[in-house]
C-alpha positions as CSV (number, residue, x, y, z in Angstrom):
1,M,68.0,108.6,86.2
2,G,65.9,105.7,87.3
3,Q,62.5,105.5,85.6
4,N,59.0,104.6,86.7
5,A,58.1,101.2,85.4
6,T,54.6,102.5,84.4
7,T,55.9,105.3,82.2
8,S,54.0,105.6,78.9
9,A,57.2,106.3,76.8
10,N,58.1,102.7,76.3
11,S,59.2,102.9,72.6
12,F,62.6,103.2,71.2
13,L,64.1,104.0,67.8
14,V,67.3,102.5,66.5
15,C,69.0,104.2,63.5
16,G,71.5,102.0,61.7
17,L,71.2,98.2,61.7
18,G,74.9,97.2,61.3
19,N,76.5,95.0,63.8
20,L,76.1,97.4,66.7
21,G,72.6,98.4,65.8
22,Q,71.4,94.8,65.6
23,Y,72.9,94.1,69.0
24,C,71.2,97.2,70.4
25,V,67.8,96.0,69.2
26,S,68.4,92.6,70.7
27,V,69.4,94.0,74.1
28,L,66.5,96.5,74.1
29,K,64.0,93.8,73.4
30,E,65.1,91.9,76.5
31,F,63.5,94.8,78.4
32,G,60.1,94.0,76.8
33,V,59.8,97.3,75.0
34,K,58.7,98.4,71.6
35,V,61.7,98.9,69.2
36,N,61.4,100.6,65.8
37,A,64.4,100.7,63.4
38,I,65.6,102.8,60.5
39,E,68.1,101.4,57.9
40,I,69.4,103.1,54.7
41,A,68.8,99.9,52.6
42,N,67.3,96.5,52.8
43,I,69.5,94.0,54.7
44,Q,69.9,90.6,52.9
45,N,72.0,88.9,55.5
46,W,71.2,89.6,59.2
47,K,74.0,89.1,61.7
48,I,71.5,88.1,64.3
49,P,69.2,85.6,62.4
50,D,66.0,86.3,64.4
51,L,66.4,90.1,64.5
52,P,63.7,90.8,61.9
53,D,61.1,89.3,64.2
54,L,62.4,91.5,67.1
55,V,61.9,94.8,65.2
56,D,58.4,96.1,65.6
57,K,58.6,98.5,62.7
58,L,61.4,98.7,60.1
59,I,61.7,101.8,57.9
60,I,64.0,101.9,54.9
61,G,65.4,105.4,54.4
62,D,67.8,108.1,55.6
63,C,67.6,108.7,59.3
64,R,68.6,112.4,58.8
65,Q,65.3,113.1,57.0
66,L,62.4,114.3,59.1
67,K,59.7,112.4,57.3
68,I,61.7,109.1,57.9
69,L,62.1,109.9,61.6
70,E,58.4,110.6,61.8
71,Q,57.6,107.2,60.2
72,G,59.7,105.7,63.0
73,E,57.2,107.3,65.5
74,I,59.9,109.5,67.0
75,R,57.4,111.7,68.7
76,Q,56.2,108.8,70.8
77,C,59.7,107.4,71.5
78,R,61.5,107.6,74.8
79,A,65.0,107.4,73.3
80,I,66.7,107.2,69.9
81,L,69.9,105.3,69.4
82,I,71.8,106.6,66.3
83,V,74.5,104.0,65.7
84,T,75.4,104.1,62.0
85,S,79.1,103.8,61.1
86,D,79.2,107.4,59.8
87,E,79.7,109.9,62.6
88,G,78.5,112.8,60.3
89,V,75.2,111.0,59.7
90,N,74.8,110.3,63.4
91,I,75.3,114.0,64.4
92,A,73.0,115.3,61.7
93,A,70.3,112.8,62.7
94,A,70.7,113.8,66.3
95,F,69.8,117.4,65.4
96,A,66.9,116.3,63.3
97,A,65.6,114.1,66.1
98,R,65.8,116.9,68.6
99,S,63.9,119.2,66.3
100,L,61.0,116.7,66.2
101,N,61.0,115.7,69.9
102,P,62.5,118.1,72.4
103,D,62.3,115.5,75.2
104,I,63.7,112.4,73.5
105,R,66.9,111.0,74.9
106,L,69.7,111.0,72.3
107,V,72.3,108.2,72.4
108,I,74.7,108.4,69.5
109,R,77.8,106.7,68.3
110,S,80.7,109.2,68.1
111,A,84.4,109.3,68.9
112,Q,84.7,113.1,68.8
113,D,85.1,113.9,72.5
114,N,85.2,117.7,72.3
115,L,82.3,117.8,69.8
116,N,80.3,115.4,72.0
117,E,80.7,117.7,75.0
118,L,79.5,120.7,73.0
119,L,76.6,118.7,71.6
120,S,75.6,117.6,75.1
121,Q,75.5,121.3,76.2
122,N,73.4,122.4,73.2
123,L,71.1,119.4,72.6
124,G,70.6,118.3,76.2
125,N,69.6,114.8,77.4
126,F,72.4,113.5,75.2
127,V,75.1,110.8,75.5
128,A,77.7,109.6,73.1
129,F,79.9,106.5,73.0
130,E,82.6,105.1,70.7
131,A,81.5,101.5,70.2
132,T,85.0,100.2,69.3
133,Q,86.7,101.8,72.3
134,L,84.2,100.8,75.0
135,P,85.5,97.2,75.2
136,A,89.2,98.2,75.2
137,K,89.5,97.7,79.0
138,S,87.9,94.2,78.6
139,F,90.6,93.3,76.1
140,A,93.4,94.6,78.4
141,L,92.1,92.8,81.5
142,A,91.5,89.6,79.6
143,A,95.2,89.4,78.8
144,L,96.3,89.7,82.4
145,S,97.0,86.7,84.6
146,S,96.6,88.9,87.7
147,E,93.5,88.9,89.9
148,T,92.2,92.3,88.7
149,R,89.1,92.0,86.6
150,G,88.2,95.7,86.3
151,F,89.3,99.1,87.4
152,F,87.9,102.6,87.0
153,T,88.0,106.0,88.7
154,L,85.1,107.7,90.4
155,E,85.3,111.1,92.2
156,N,89.1,110.9,92.3
157,R,89.2,107.4,93.8
158,L,90.5,104.3,92.1
159,L,88.1,101.4,92.3
160,R,89.4,97.8,91.6
161,V,87.4,94.7,90.9
162,V,89.3,91.7,92.1
163,R,88.7,87.9,91.8
164,V,90.9,86.0,94.2
165,P,91.2,82.3,94.8
166,I,91.3,81.3,98.5
167,D,93.9,78.8,99.9
168,V,94.7,77.8,103.5
169,S,97.2,80.6,103.9
170,H,94.8,83.4,102.8
171,R,93.7,85.8,105.5
172,W,90.0,85.2,104.6
173,H,90.3,81.5,105.1
174,H,87.5,80.2,107.4
175,R,85.9,83.6,107.8
176,Q,82.2,84.3,107.1
177,I,81.6,86.2,103.9
178,D,79.9,89.1,105.5
179,E,83.0,89.7,107.6
180,I,85.0,90.4,104.4
181,N,82.9,93.5,103.7
182,S,84.4,96.7,105.1
183,A,84.2,100.5,104.7
184,N,86.1,100.3,101.4
185,R,85.2,96.8,100.2
186,R,82.1,94.9,99.0
187,V,81.9,91.2,98.2
188,L,80.3,90.6,94.7
189,T,80.3,86.9,94.2
190,H,81.4,83.7,96.1
191,T,81.8,80.4,94.2
192,R,82.7,76.9,95.4
193,P,85.1,74.7,93.4
194,G,83.2,72.5,90.9
195,K,80.0,74.4,91.4
196,P,78.5,76.4,88.4
197,L,78.6,80.2,88.5
198,L,75.4,81.8,89.8
199,K,73.4,83.4,86.9
200,Q,72.2,86.2,89.2
201,F,74.6,89.0,90.0
202,Y,75.4,89.8,93.7
203,Q,74.1,86.6,95.2
204,W,76.0,85.0,98.0
205,E,75.0,83.4,101.3
206,V,75.7,85.8,104.1
207,D,76.4,83.1,106.8
208,T,78.7,80.9,104.6
209,K,82.3,80.3,105.7
210,V,85.1,80.8,103.1
211,L,86.9,77.5,102.5
212,P,90.1,76.6,100.6
213,G,89.4,76.4,96.9
214,D,86.7,79.0,97.0
215,T,86.8,82.1,94.8
216,I,85.8,85.5,96.0
217,A,85.2,88.5,93.7
218,Y,85.0,91.9,95.4
219,I,85.3,95.6,94.7
220,E,87.3,98.0,96.7
221,A,87.9,101.7,96.7
222,T,91.7,102.1,97.1
223,E,93.8,105.0,96.1
224,N,92.8,108.7,96.4
225,L,93.9,110.2,93.1
226,V,93.7,113.9,94.0
227,A,97.4,114.1,94.9
228,R,98.4,111.8,92.0
229,S,96.5,113.9,89.5
230,A,98.7,116.9,90.1
231,R,101.7,116.5,87.8
232,P,105.0,116.5,89.6
233,V,107.0,119.7,89.4
234,T,110.1,118.6,87.4
235,S,111.2,121.8,85.7
236,I,112.3,125.3,86.7
237,R,109.4,126.8,84.8
238,Q,106.9,124.6,86.7
239,L,108.6,125.4,90.0
240,C,108.3,129.2,89.3
241,A,104.6,128.8,88.4
242,A,104.1,126.9,91.6
243,L,105.9,129.5,93.7
244,L,103.9,132.4,92.1
245,T,100.5,130.7,92.5
246,G,101.1,128.8,95.7
247,M,103.0,131.2,98.0
248,T,100.1,131.2,100.5
249,R,99.5,127.5,100.3
250,R,100.6,125.1,103.0
251,N,101.9,122.6,100.4
252,L,104.6,124.9,99.1
253,R,107.2,123.0,101.0
254,S,106.0,119.7,99.6
255,K,106.2,121.1,96.1
256,L,109.8,122.1,96.7
257,T,110.6,118.7,98.1
258,L,108.9,117.0,95.1
259,F,110.7,119.2,92.7
260,W,114.1,118.3,94.3
261,E,113.4,114.6,94.3
262,E,112.1,114.4,90.7
263,S,114.7,116.7,89.2
264,S,117.9,115.6,87.4
265,Q,121.3,116.6,88.7
266,T,121.6,119.4,86.1
267,R,118.3,121.0,87.2
268,R,119.3,120.8,90.8
269,V,122.6,122.6,90.1
270,A,120.8,125.2,88.1
271,F,118.2,125.7,90.8
272,V,120.8,126.2,93.6
273,S,123.0,128.4,91.5
274,G,120.1,130.5,90.5
275,I,119.0,131.1,94.1
276,F,122.6,131.9,95.0
277,I,123.1,134.5,92.1
278,V,119.8,136.2,93.0
279,I,120.9,136.6,96.6
280,L,124.2,138.0,95.5
281,F,122.4,140.4,93.0
282,L,120.1,141.7,95.7
283,C,123.0,142.1,98.2
284,G,125.1,144.0,95.5
285,T,122.2,146.4,94.9
286,L,121.8,147.1,98.6
287,L,125.6,147.5,99.2
288,Y,126.1,150.0,96.3
289,K,123.0,152.0,97.3
290,S,124.2,152.2,101.0
291,Q,127.8,153.0,100.0
292,Y,126.8,155.7,97.4
293,P,123.6,157.3,98.7
294,N,123.6,159.8,95.9
295,I,122.9,157.2,93.1
296,T,119.4,156.1,92.4
297,W,118.0,152.6,93.0
298,Q,118.0,152.1,89.3
299,D,121.7,152.8,89.0
300,A,122.4,150.5,91.9
301,L,120.4,147.7,90.2
302,N,122.2,148.4,87.0
303,V,125.6,148.1,88.6
304,A,124.7,144.8,90.3
305,L,123.2,143.5,87.0
306,V,126.4,144.4,85.0
307,L,128.6,142.6,87.5
308,S,126.2,139.5,87.6
309,I,126.5,138.9,83.8
310,G,130.3,139.2,83.9
311,G,130.7,142.9,83.2
312,Y,133.5,143.5,85.7
313,D,135.8,145.1,83.1
314,N,133.1,147.6,82.2
315,L,133.3,149.1,85.7
316,F,136.8,148.5,86.8
317,G,138.7,148.0,83.5
318,Q,140.4,151.4,83.6
319,L,143.9,151.9,85.1
320,Q,142.6,154.7,87.3
321,L,139.1,154.2,88.8
322,S,136.8,157.1,88.3
323,F,135.2,156.7,91.8
324,P,136.6,155.6,95.1
325,I,135.6,152.1,96.3
326,P,136.3,150.3,99.6
327,W,138.4,147.1,99.3
328,W,135.6,144.9,100.7
329,L,133.1,146.2,98.1
330,H,135.7,145.7,95.4
331,L,136.2,142.1,96.5
332,F,132.5,141.5,96.6
333,S,132.2,142.9,93.1
334,I,134.8,140.4,91.9
335,S,133.0,137.5,93.6
336,L,129.7,138.6,92.1
337,T,131.2,138.7,88.6
338,V,132.8,135.2,89.1
339,A,129.5,133.8,90.4
340,G,127.6,135.4,87.5
341,T,130.0,134.0,84.9
342,V,129.6,130.5,86.4
343,F,125.8,130.8,86.4
344,V,125.8,132.0,82.7
345,G,127.9,129.0,81.8
346,I,125.4,126.6,83.5
347,L,122.6,128.3,81.6
348,Y,124.5,127.8,78.3
349,A,125.0,124.1,79.2
350,I,121.3,123.5,79.9
351,M,120.3,125.3,76.6
352,T,122.8,123.3,74.6
353,E,121.5,120.0,76.2
354,R,117.9,121.0,75.3
355,L,118.9,121.9,71.7
356,L,120.7,118.6,71.2
357,A,117.9,116.6,72.8
358,A,115.4,118.4,70.4
359,R,117.7,117.8,67.5
360,F,117.9,114.0,68.0
361,Q,114.3,113.6,69.2
362,F,113.1,112.4,65.8
363,S,115.7,109.7,65.7
364,K,115.0,108.4,69.2
365,R,114.6,104.7,69.2
366,R,111.8,102.8,70.8
367,P,112.6,100.4,73.7
368,P,113.7,96.9,72.8
369,V,111.3,93.9,72.7
370,P,110.9,92.3,76.2
371,K,112.5,88.9,76.5
372,A,109.8,87.1,78.5
373,D,106.6,87.4,80.5
374,H,105.2,90.2,78.3
375,V,102.1,91.0,76.4
376,V,102.1,90.9,72.6
377,L,99.4,93.3,71.2
378,I,98.6,92.7,67.5
379,G,96.8,95.5,65.8
380,L,97.2,99.1,66.8
381,G,94.2,100.9,65.4
382,R,92.0,103.0,67.8
383,V,91.1,100.0,69.9
384,G,94.7,98.6,70.0
385,Q,96.2,102.0,70.9
386,R,93.7,102.3,73.8
387,V,94.5,98.8,75.0
388,A,98.2,99.6,74.9
389,Q,97.6,102.7,77.0
390,L,95.7,100.7,79.6
391,L,98.4,98.1,79.7
392,Q,101.1,100.7,80.2
393,E,99.1,102.2,83.0
394,L,99.0,98.8,84.6
395,K,102.9,98.6,84.3
396,Q,102.7,95.6,82.0
397,P,105.7,94.8,79.7
398,L,104.4,95.1,76.2
399,V,105.3,94.9,72.5
400,G,103.0,96.1,69.7
401,V,102.7,94.6,66.2
402,H,101.2,96.7,63.4
403,A,101.0,96.5,59.6
404,T,102.4,100.0,59.2
405,D,104.7,102.1,61.3
406,L,103.3,104.6,63.8
407,E,104.2,108.2,64.4
408,P,107.2,108.6,66.8
409,S,105.0,110.4,69.2
410,V,102.3,107.6,69.4
411,L,103.0,105.2,72.2
412,S,106.7,106.2,72.1
413,Q,107.6,104.1,75.2
414,M,106.2,100.9,73.6
415,P,108.4,98.5,71.6
416,L,107.0,98.3,68.1
417,I,107.4,95.8,65.2
418,S,105.9,97.0,62.0
419,G,105.4,95.3,58.6
420,N,103.8,92.0,57.7
421,I,102.1,90.7,60.8
422,R,102.7,87.0,60.1
423,N,106.4,87.6,59.7
424,A,106.6,90.0,62.7
425,L,105.5,87.2,65.1
426,N,109.0,85.8,64.8
427,R,110.5,89.0,66.2
428,V,108.4,89.5,69.4
429,N,109.6,86.5,71.5
430,I,106.1,85.0,71.1
431,T,107.3,81.7,72.7
432,T,108.0,83.4,76.0
433,A,105.0,85.8,76.0
434,K,102.5,85.5,78.8
435,S,99.6,86.9,76.7
436,V,98.6,87.6,73.1
437,I,95.9,90.1,72.2
438,V,94.7,90.1,68.6
439,V,92.6,93.2,67.8
440,T,93.0,94.0,64.1
441,D,89.9,95.1,62.2
442,D,89.8,91.7,60.3
443,E,88.2,89.0,62.4
444,V,89.3,86.2,60.1
445,A,92.9,87.4,60.3
446,N,92.5,87.6,64.0
447,L,91.5,83.9,64.1
448,E,94.4,82.9,61.9
449,I,96.9,84.8,64.0
450,G,95.4,83.4,67.2
451,L,95.8,79.8,65.9
452,R,99.4,80.5,64.9
453,T,100.3,82.0,68.3
454,H,98.6,79.1,70.2
455,A,100.5,76.6,68.1
456,V,103.8,78.3,69.1
457,N,102.9,79.1,72.7
458,P,100.0,77.1,74.0
459,T,100.4,78.4,77.6
460,A,99.8,82.1,76.7
461,N,96.6,83.9,77.5
462,L,94.9,84.4,74.1
463,V,92.4,87.2,73.5
464,I,90.7,87.5,70.1
465,R,88.6,90.4,68.8
466,T,85.5,89.5,66.7
467,F,82.5,91.3,65.2
468,D,80.0,88.9,63.7
469,P,78.0,87.2,66.5
470,R,77.8,83.8,64.7
471,F,81.5,83.9,64.0
472,S,82.1,84.7,67.6
473,E,80.1,81.8,68.8
474,N,81.8,79.4,66.4
475,V,85.3,80.6,67.3
476,A,84.6,80.4,71.0
477,R,83.4,76.9,70.6
478,M,86.4,75.9,68.5
479,L,88.9,77.6,70.7
480,P,87.9,77.0,74.3
481,Y,91.4,78.1,75.5
482,A,90.9,81.6,74.1
483,R,88.9,84.6,75.3
484,V,86.7,85.6,72.3
485,L,85.3,89.1,72.8
486,G,82.7,90.5,70.4
487,A,83.4,94.2,70.3
488,Y,79.8,95.2,69.5
489,A,78.1,92.7,71.9
490,V,79.9,94.4,74.9
491,A,79.3,97.9,73.6
492,A,75.6,97.4,72.9
493,E,74.7,96.8,76.5
494,A,76.2,100.2,77.4
495,F,74.1,101.9,74.6
496,A,70.9,100.1,75.6
497,A,71.4,101.1,79.3
498,A,72.1,104.7,78.3
499,A,68.8,104.7,76.3
500,F,66.8,104.2,79.5
501,G,68.4,107.4,80.9
502,E,71.1,105.7,82.9
503,N,74.6,107.2,82.7
504,V,77.0,104.3,82.1
505,L,80.3,105.4,83.5
506,N,82.2,102.2,82.7
507,L,81.9,98.5,82.1
508,F,84.0,95.3,82.7
509,S,83.6,91.6,82.5
510,L,83.2,89.4,85.6
511,N,82.4,85.7,85.6
512,K,81.5,85.8,81.9
513,Q,79.0,88.7,82.4
514,T,79.3,92.3,81.4
515,T,79.0,94.5,84.5
516,L,78.0,98.1,84.0
517,V,79.0,101.0,86.3
518,T,75.8,103.0,86.2
519,E,74.8,106.4,87.7
520,Y,71.4,107.4,88.9
521,Y,70.0,110.8,89.9
522,I,66.9,110.1,91.9
523,E,63.6,111.7,90.9
524,A,60.2,111.6,92.4
525,N,58.7,108.9,90.2
526,D,61.8,106.6,90.3
527,T,61.5,103.0,91.3
528,L,64.5,103.7,93.7
529,N,63.0,106.7,95.5
530,G,62.3,106.2,99.2
531,K,64.0,102.8,99.3
532,L,66.8,101.7,101.6
533,L,70.0,100.7,99.9
534,A,69.5,97.2,101.3
535,E,66.3,96.9,99.4
536,I,68.0,98.1,96.2
537,A,71.0,95.8,96.6
538,Y,69.2,92.6,97.5
539,G,65.9,93.3,95.8
540,Y,67.2,94.3,92.4
541,G,70.6,92.5,92.5
542,V,72.8,95.6,92.1
543,V,75.7,96.8,94.2
544,P,75.6,100.4,95.5
545,I,79.2,101.7,95.5
546,Y,78.8,105.4,95.9
547,H,76.1,107.7,97.4
548,A,75.9,111.5,97.6
549,K,73.0,113.2,99.4
550,A,71.2,115.9,97.6
551,G,72.6,119.4,98.4
552,H,75.5,117.9,100.5
553,Q,79.1,118.1,99.7
554,S,80.0,114.9,101.6
555,A,79.6,111.5,99.8
556,K,80.2,107.9,100.7
557,F,81.9,105.0,99.0
558,M,80.5,101.6,99.8
559,P,77.5,103.3,101.6
560,S,75.7,101.6,104.5
561,D,72.6,99.5,103.7
562,D,70.6,101.7,106.1
563,T,70.8,104.7,103.8
564,K,67.4,105.8,102.4
565,L,67.3,107.5,99.0
566,I,65.4,110.7,98.5
567,V,64.8,113.0,95.5
568,G,68.0,114.6,94.3
569,D,70.4,111.9,95.6
570,R,73.1,110.6,93.4
571,L,73.7,106.8,93.4
572,V,76.3,104.8,91.5
573,V,75.9,101.0,91.3
574,L,77.4,97.9,89.7
575,A,74.8,96.0,87.7
576,T,74.3,93.6,84.9
577,I,71.9,94.4,82.1
578,E,69.4,92.1,83.9
579,G,69.7,94.2,87.1
580,L,69.1,97.4,85.2
581,Q,66.0,95.7,83.7
582,R,64.7,95.0,87.1
583,V,65.3,98.5,88.3
584,E,63.6,99.9,85.2
585,R,60.5,97.7,85.7
586,G,60.4,98.0,89.4
587,A,60.6,94.2,89.5
588,I,62.0,93.9,93.1
589,A,62.4,90.5,94.7
590,V,60.0,89.5,97.4
591,T,61.2,89.8,101.1
592,Q,60.8,86.4,102.9
593,W,62.8,86.6,106.2
594,F,61.7,87.8,109.6
595,V,63.6,88.5,112.8
596,R,62.5,86.8,116.1
597,V,63.6,88.9,119.1
598,E,63.8,86.7,122.2
599,R,64.8,89.0,125.1
600,A,66.7,92.2,126.1
601,N,69.1,92.2,129.0
602,S,68.3,95.8,130.2
603,S,66.1,98.8,129.7
604,E,68.9,100.5,127.8
605,A,69.0,97.4,125.5
606,V,65.2,97.8,124.9
607,F,65.7,101.4,123.8
608,E,68.7,100.8,121.6
609,G,67.1,97.7,120.1
610,A,64.1,99.7,118.9
611,A,66.4,102.3,117.3
612,I,68.4,99.5,115.5
613,I,65.3,97.8,114.2
614,S,63.9,101.1,112.8
615,R,67.2,102.0,111.2
616,I,68.1,98.7,109.6
617,A,64.6,97.4,108.8
618,G,63.3,100.8,107.7
619,C,60.1,100.3,109.7
620,D,58.2,102.9,111.8
621,M,59.8,103.6,115.2
622,Q,56.5,103.0,116.9
623,M,56.4,99.5,115.5
624,A,59.9,98.9,116.7
625,R,59.2,100.1,120.2
626,T,56.0,98.1,120.5
627,L,57.9,95.0,119.5
628,M,60.6,95.6,122.1
629,N,58.0,96.0,124.8
630,Q,56.3,92.7,124.0
631,L,59.2,90.3,124.0
632,P,59.5,87.6,122.9
633,A,58.0,88.6,119.6
634,T,58.6,88.5,115.8
635,L,59.0,91.7,113.8
636,Q,56.1,91.6,111.4
637,Y,58.1,93.3,108.7
638,P,59.6,91.0,106.1
639,L,63.2,91.6,105.1
640,Y,65.8,90.2,102.8
641,K,68.1,87.5,104.2
642,H,71.2,89.7,104.3
643,Q,69.2,92.5,105.9
644,A,67.6,90.2,108.5
645,Y,71.0,88.6,109.3
646,R,72.6,92.0,109.8
647,L,69.7,93.2,112.0
648,A,70.1,90.1,114.3
649,N,73.9,90.7,114.5
650,E,73.5,94.4,115.4
651,L,70.9,93.5,118.1
652,S,73.2,91.0,119.7
653,K,75.9,93.7,120.0
654,S,73.4,95.7,122.0
655,Q,72.6,92.8,124.4
656,V,69.4,91.9,122.6
657,S,69.0,88.2,121.7
658,A,67.5,87.7,118.2
659,R,67.5,85.2,115.3
660,I,66.2,85.0,111.8
661,V,63.3,82.9,110.7
662,R,61.7,82.1,107.4
663,T,58.1,82.4,108.6
664,P,56.7,85.1,110.8
665,N,55.3,82.6,113.4
């Protein structure tokens, strides 16, 4: 939730001053808040040299103890960040903190997803992250030579962040930037060749034309994942379940079609023969019951079943039949027995195939190492495995390198070279690789491996994982050709943002800045309450990408700037940590632009113009009508440049001549 900038709870407590904890303190202090800290022992060598000066109060002790938490002034704190390297300590400290302060926000470091969900339900106002896995997507994307800079899912929609260079053949060449925006797309940044990147996020000139050599970064909502999230029906068992649960659904036909397309030839034969034998079985039951009315339905079913499983000799094996039977029913019985025998043979074949497949599953070999244009991933701990999963989702050819072998079930579709990493580099076609990601838990080893790979393949994208901030700076300075990502530096921004009550859904790196996907639930005292999305976007420098009205089922991706937030609304934005700071403090930029309305071509244009002004500017309808009845006149309601430009364009579409000016006169 967004917070009122004047809230009295402006103190925070950080437990654990390892790498992550020190980064969290540093980021929190950028908000200008009070930060106390608890550490189990005195720290002799600080990773961030000036950190002791940033901590307002440092307590040495065990953060699980109530008296230590009280010394950290937990009762006056707005949030506590428990980020020690021991998950057991973190969880125990969370319970202790909740017992002392029922309202404090708990932000802990934990990788136990199921436990975290239970803790959230029981403790309330709780969020947990795994610091080492948060940057995994940044590592994966840094290795790609594609234009994609980030991707995430939101409400079953896939959202992509793309950075694309413009040339003369591009469809956006010579278009105005605001024309690129659409119902599913928002421009994030625009840069000219040779010009420095803008420090502020979401800043671009609305009336600028896109020229060759420019670079545009944008976000777009693309694929609806509802259909894709349903696993394809590829087995007889899944098909039967679909038939039993979906007989009344309209998509039954599509399920059958999908099953047929996705199934192997063996499964298709089994499916068709199964339907055929069931039909013959039912026909046999009906024929015997109709021909011999004195037998029961159970006896008729039994006769048909015996014939279906090849029991012809049990009924007709005697020299003299014990009951009369017509020739056509006798012929049908023979046909049913033959069909049943064939079907049983097919079932035996399928069972044998499954048994053999299960028998040799353990000895199944991994795929071969790609020859060229692949990603070499070195280090397959928790972070490395998550990076590998992401690269596989992106359909990237990949080979993993790890000091020890992995279980056959772990990343089974990925080629793997295990053993001494330095020797393994000779076996992964490193000279033809397009990217190398080094994410072992030893940053010195990561540097050495990075230098070796660059010497062998200087054209490959090189991504190196580091931990120590000073080490990261030195490596980045020494290796300008490499992407050096500090794992904790990226994660700390998510922890700090969560401490203020914001729900960080995802993060990615764009233009050398960490961008957070952040969710707000609007409350009465929020700095966002009652504002138009245009004011939020251009005043705070954040990008609204999703809005849901309170109490309404419908929601909107890339919502209109004219939308006004009310209590209970849900808003998801893209923002840097600086943007979240501005929202937190209510530090909104000053509006400086005005709209000068010259004339209206008709009385209908006067009426429509007033409605447009009220909607886009957010002013009172009476003010808008008064303006339209006194033309020419300037709207005495300052706007942001993008907002004013859009208002002038919309007025022109309604036959009202208008222009934007910097001063009201």
